[in-house]
N, C-alpha and C positions, 0 to 999 in steps of 0.2 A: 531321509533325515535332513533337517535344516540346521546347518552350522552357523554360528555368529559370523557376520560379514559387515563390511563398511556401510551398507545401505539398510541397516536394521531400523526397526521402529523403537524409539526410546521407550523405556518403561512408563514414563509420565504420559506419553501419548497412547501407548497400547492399553493401559488400564482404563482409560476413558472410553474405550470402544466396547466395554462390557456394560450390561445393565446395572443400575445401582445396587440391587440385591446381590448380583454376582460379584461386583467389586467388593462389597462388604465381606462376603465369604472368602474371597481371595486374599484380601488385605488383613483380615482379623478373625473372621468367624471360624474358619477351618482350624486354625491353631488354638483358638479358645476352646473349641469342642474337643479336639484331640488331647490337649494337655489338662483339661478340666479347669481352666482359668476362669475367674469371675468375669461377668459381662462388663462390669464397670469397676473402677477403682477410685478411691477418694483422692482429690487433688492435693498435692503437697503445698505447704504454706508458701505463699508468694507466687504460686503457679497460676497462670490465667485459666479461668474456667471456660466452658464452651461459649458462653454469651459475651466473652471478652472481659468480664469482671475479674479482678485479681483477688484471690482468697487472702484474707487478712493474716498477718503474722500471729503466731500463738500468743495469747494474752493481751492482744490489742483489741479493744472494743471498736466496733464499727458504728457510725452514727447514722 
């Protein structure tokens, strides 16, 4: 058994050692499947979307 120690690999470093599909399952996919969560959710007003565009406030027309 390996116990935590001072020379550990940080989670930010360790997760990048997995293949992209494995990282997705570790970080999101397994919990999504286990709890029956939706694969995606709608962004909240004012929250940045994936492409960096900010969703408009409700009732505000975008030009």
